[in-house]
N, C-alpha and C positions, 0 to 999 in steps of 0.2 A: 229808229232802225237804221244802222249804218250800211255802207255799200255792200260789205261781205255778208251781213245778215240778210239783205235783200237777195243776194245771189243764192245763198243757202235755202232761202224760202222758195225761190223759183225751182231749184233742183228738187226740193221736197215735193212740190206740187206735181212735177213731172213724173214722180214715182207712182202717183195715183191717177193722174189725168193725162189726156192726150195733149200734144203741143198746141193743137188748135184751140182747145178749151182754155189752156193757160194763157195763150196770146190774147184771146178775147177778154178773159177775166182781168188781165193787167193792161189792156189797151196797148199791146206791143205786137209787132209783126212776128211771124214764125222765124224769119231770118234773124231778127234781133234776139229772140230767145236762144236760138242755136249759137249765135255769136257770144252771148253772155256765158253760156255753159262752157263753150270752148275756151274762152279766156280765163274762166275760173279754174280750169285744170292746167293752167300754164303759169310759170313764175320765173323771174330772173334773179339769180343770186347776186346780192349787192356787194359781195366781197370783191375788192379790187384785185386780189391775188387768186381769184377763182380760176381753176383749170379750164372752165368752160368759156372764159373770156366774155361774159355778159350775154351769152346765148340763152334763148328761151328754153326752159326745161319743163318736163311734166311734173305735176305736183307730187307724184309718187317718189320723186328723187329728193324730197325734203322730209325730215323727221316730223312726226306729229307733235304738236305743242298747242294744247287747248288755251294757253294763256295768250297766244298771239291772235290777231284779228282774223286771219285766214285759217287758223287751226294747225299751222305748220311753222317750223323754225324759219328764221330769216335766211340763214345760210343753208346751202345744199348739203346733202349727206357727205359728199367728197370733201368739202371744206371743213365740215365739223370733225371728220376723222383726222384730217391733217392738223387742225388746231389742237385737238385732244392729244394727238401723238406728240406734238411740239411741246405742249404744256407738261406732259409727262416727263419728257427729256429734260426740260428746263426747271423741273421742280427743285426748289431750294430747301435744304435742311436748315431750319432756323431754331434758335434757342430763346430768342427774345422777339417780341412783337409789340407794336404800338396800337392800342385800342382806338378805333375810329370815334368812339363816343367821348371817353374821358381824356383821350390823347396822351395817355401815360404809357411809357414803355414797361412791359411786364414780362415775366417769365412765360414761356410758351405753355406751361402747365396751367396757366390762368385762363386758357382759351379752350373751348370745346372743339373737337375735331370736325372737319368738314371736307368730304372727299371732292366737292366741286371747286374748292379754293385751290389756288396755285401752290400755296405752302402747306395745304392740308388742314388748316385751322380757320375758325370763324373770324370775322373782322372785329367782333366785339368781345370784350373779356367777360368772364363768367359773372362778375359783380354787376356790370352794366346791363347785361342781358337779364339778370334776375330783377334789377330795378325796373327795367322796361316791362317785363311780364307782370310785375306787381303794380304797375301804374294803371289808372282807370282807362277803360276802353272808350274810344271815340265813336259817336253814333254813326257818322258818315262812313266810317271804315268797315263797319260790320252789319249795317242795316240790311244789305242785300243777301246776307249769308245766314240769317237767323230766322227762326219761326217762333210763333207764340206771341205773347204780349211783350212788346218793347216800346220804349218812348224816349224822348229827349229829357235830360235832367232839367226840371223847372228852374233850378238855380244856376245851371251852366248848360246852355243849349248844345255845346259841343260834345258833352259826355253822354254815354249810353246808360239807360236804366232798364232793368228787367225785373220780373216778379219772382220772388223766392217760391219754389215748388211747395214748400212746407207751410209757411206762414202767410204767403201772398203779399209780403211786404216788398215795396219797390226799393231797389238798392242799385248801387253802381258796381258792376262786375269789373274785375281786372282783365287785362288783355290775355293773361294766361287762362283764366276761366272761360273767357269768350272763345278763344281758339279751340279749347277742348270740346266745348259744346258744338262749335261749327264743324269740327272734324267728325263728331258723332253723328250729326245730321247728314253729312255727306257720305258717311261710311268709311272715312279715311282713318281707321283706327285698327290697331292690332287685336284688340279685345272685341270680338264679334258680339254685337247686340248691346254694347254699353250705351248709355244715354247721356252721361255727363251733364245732368241737369244743373240749373243754377240754384245755389243755396247762399243765403245771406250770412250764415255763420256755421261753425262746426256743430253747434247745438241743433240747429235745424237739419243739418245733414245727417247726423247720427239718429235723430228721432224720425226721419222720413221712412215710411214703410217700404218704399221702392228703391231705397239707396242700395247700391251694389247688385240690384236685380237687373236682368237683361230682358229686353222686349221679346215677344214671341215671333216677330216677323223675321229677324235675322237667322235664327236656327232653321226656320221653315224654308228660307232661301236655299240652303244646302240640300234639303230633301227634295224640293221641287226641281232643282238642277239635275240631281241624280236620276229622278224619274223621267225627266225630259230627255236625258242623254240616251235612254233606251230607244227613243224614237229618232232623235237627231244628234249629230256629233259635231256640228260646226255652226259658226255665227251666221244668222240669216241675212246679215247686212254685207259682210265682207268675205265670209267663207273661212275665217280663221278658226282654228281648233284649240287655241290657247286661251286660258283664263276666261272660260265661259261663265256667264251670269244669267240667271232666270229673271227675265224682265216681264212685268205685267202689262199687257196691252191696255186693259182697263185698270187704272191705278187702284191700289188697295184702299186708299182714302175714299174713292168714289164707289167702290163695290167690294167691301170686305167679305161679303158672303161667298163670292166666287174667287177669292184670293188664292185658293188652293186648287182651282180648276185648271187642269193642264191645257185645256183649249184656250185659256186666257194667258198662256205663257209662251214666250219665244226665247230662244237662246241667242245671246249676243256677247261679243267679247268686251273686255273692259273699256277699250277705246270707243267702240260704238255706243256702249252704254252711257259713257260720259257725254258724248255728243247728243244723244237722245234727251238727256236731262238738262241740257242747256237751252232747249227750245222753249219758246213762250208757252206757258200753260202746263209745262212738264218739268219745271225746275224743282230741285229738292225743297226750296223754300215754300213753293206753292202746294206741293204734295205731302210735305212733312215725311219724306221717306229717306 
């Protein structure tokens, strides 16, 4: 557990227990607990050109970013806005670009579009990206993002092996296959309820009885949310009214019988829902949700 995970753990305990109980449980004084919580809500923007000149800012002045250790961007909102505005003005119209992988200059049509890039296109050409997605997935890169039976390849310990849903044969999935499955597990897909299971061949895929079928939990999610909206209209964590999700207090995998019980449901926004499922014991990998 790193420093910020410990801070988040302390803040979570304080939601349910008194500061006296938490201090005795962690062998820390009440003043130390208060100081830790106070410091966790403060941050200094590292940008040398920041308009705040290195002054301490409240954490709310930073955009949320779950990829960062503290859950927020490194730069403050003001700096991000200035940088984005500057990049928009300096955006260059290009007709040719050099691929970072093959290092060959190609026509811009050989690159997929990317709004986050300065020139509006990805750094790797279509051919190199295709070769990358068709290469075998590495075990260490995806082991924390998958559920089910996985193992290292006995012949090459760096590679990932998974079981085919149809024939139960162990095989090496490609990076493209693994990413699709990972996104389905996390719910990061446009097609609600898809599973993107692993298949060793097209024959197994087409003969699978559940191929192209959707699980029942995802459609139920919308029904539960609509029913809960009759009672509550905002996130129980932050009060937001946008992008609300029906979250099970007792996970479906632990208690499927009560999965449709409204007393077992709370409404949370997408950001808070993501934070909840990053906590130990409640990750998507552990709950298969």
